[in-house]
N, C-alpha and C positions, 0 to 999 in steps of 0.2 A: 969744820970737814968740809966745806962748799968747795964743789970741784969733784970730788973724792963719794965713790957709794960709802954710804954707811952701811955696817956691817950690823946683822940682826942681833950680835952680840955684845956691840956697844951702845945699843938702843935698850937692850935688856938690862945691862949695868945701868945703865942711867936712868930708866924706870924703876929697880931696883931700890934706886938713893931716894928717887920723889914718895915713894909710897905713902910718906907722913903727910909729904904737900897734898898729895891727891886724895888722899882720907881724911884733911882740914877745908879741903873747900867741892865736895860731895855731897850734894843734899840731907840736912838731919833727916836718920832712919836708913841712911844708907852708908855710910862711913864704914859699915864692916867688907862692903864691898870695894875696897880701894885694890886690894891685889888681884880680884878676880876683875876689875875695872882695867888693869894694866894688862893682866894675861890676854883678855881681849883685843887690847890694842896690839901687842905684840903677836896674835894668830894674823890681824889683818892688813898689818904692816908685813907680815912674812907671804901676803898672797898678791900685794901690790908693789911688784919687785920697782915701778916707775917712780916711786916715794925715796928710794934707795937713793935719789940724786937731790934729794932735801937736803938743808941741814939738819944736823941731830936737835940742833935747839928748837928747829921748828916744830921736830914730830912730836916732842916733849913736849911741845907748847899746845900742840891739838889734844892729845890727851889730857892735859890739864884744864884745856878752855871745855872738853865734852864732860870732864868730870864734876865740874861748876855748875853744867846745866842736870847733871845727872843719865846723861844720853851716854850709852856705850859706841864705841868707837868698833861698829862691828859692820858694816856695811849695809844692814839696815837700819836702822833707826841714827847714824850719826857718820859721816865719812872724812876721810881729809882728801883734801885737793891740792895738788901737785901744781905750782904756778911759779917756774924755773923752778930756782935752787929752794924754795919758800913752801912751805904746806903748811896747810887754814885747815880749821875745824869746818864741817858745812852740815848741820843738821839737817835731818830728812826731814820730810812733815809729819813721818810719822814718829819722831822723836820729837820733836814739836808738839802733836796732838799728849804724848804720854808724858810730856812737863804741863801741859794744860791741865791734863787729868788729873795729874799730882797735885796740883794746888789746890783742886776742888774746884776751881772757876767752870769747868764744864764737866758733864756728866757723860757727855757722850758726842762722836762728829759722824755725819752721815756724809758720804762724798757720794754724788752720781753727776754721768755723764750729760754734759751741757751741748747741746745741736742746736744750730743754726737760726731753726723760726721754733723754739723754745720759747713759751710765753712765762713770764713770772710775775 
């Protein structure tokens, strides 16, 4: 499909076929969320028309990659970024914090503005 605009229906059809794959890669305890994960990705893609220039396979791979981390592709915790005709999943820092919390390695994260003359 390179070079042609990917239709939302074709993406939906491919995601519907891959719900079992999404379910298989989601972190344990979240596997029941596979359909919701796919629906969130569809909504995200519908809001990003520039992604429809990307190959359908790269868009589907973004969804699978986001599922592996358990980060929804929703524009808040995870993003899809277009590089020519290929899309790449890019977790947001908030998504990475949610993964770290889920692992139990951290309890909380605090962010603050760093200014030029601050001392640590």
